[in-house]
C-alpha positions in Angstrom: 32.6 -86.8 -122.1 29.5 -85.1 -123.3 27.9 -88.2 -124.8 29.0 -90.4 -121.9 27.0 -88.3 -119.5 24.0 -87.7 -121.8 22.1 -90.4 -119.9 18.8 -89.5 -121.5 20.3 -89.7 -125.0 18.5 -86.5 -126.1 21.7 -84.7 -127.3 21.5 -82.3 -124.3 23.0 -82.3 -120.9 20.4 -81.6 -118.3 21.6 -79.9 -115.0 22.3 -83.2 -113.2 24.0 -84.7 -116.3 26.3 -81.7 -116.7 27.1 -81.7 -113.0 28.2 -85.4 -113.2 30.3 -84.6 -116.3 32.0 -81.6 -114.7 32.5 -83.5 -111.4 34.3 -86.3 -113.4 36.6 -83.6 -114.8 37.1 -82.0 -111.3 35.9 -78.6 -112.6 34.1 -77.4 -109.5 34.3 -77.9 -105.7 30.9 -76.8 -104.5 27.3 -76.9 -105.8 27.2 -73.1 -105.9 30.4 -73.0 -108.0 28.8 -75.5 -110.4 25.6 -73.5 -110.6 27.6 -70.4 -111.7 29.5 -72.4 -114.3 26.3 -73.9 -115.6 24.6 -70.6 -115.9 27.6 -69.1 -117.7 27.7 -72.0 -120.3 23.9 -72.1 -120.8 24.0 -69.2 -123.2 20.5 -69.8 -124.6 19.1 -70.1 -121.0 17.3 -73.3 -121.9 18.3 -75.1 -118.7 20.2 -77.7 -120.7 23.7 -77.6 -122.3 23.9 -78.6 -126.0 27.1 -79.8 -127.5 28.3 -76.3 -128.5 27.7 -74.9 -125.1 29.5 -77.7 -123.4 32.3 -77.4 -126.0 32.8 -73.8 -124.7 33.8 -75.3 -121.4 36.5 -77.4 -123.0 37.8 -74.4 -124.9 37.9 -72.3 -121.7 39.5 -75.1 -119.7 42.2 -75.5 -122.4 43.0 -71.8 -122.4 43.2 -71.7 -118.6 45.6 -74.6 -118.6 47.9 -72.8 -121.0 48.1 -69.6 -119.0 
């Protein structure tokens, strides 16, 4: 999912790329919800998500599904 939506092929998901990826996964319902999720995942506050930051989303989603 990460690499499929890395349209710029720079190894990072910019805001719009991350929004498209999360929309594909049905992980948010509004733009404000997405903004909160993005800010939570962007731990280095770079404005982009690297693979490790995006991977945290998958880990949290898996834990949520098990609960």
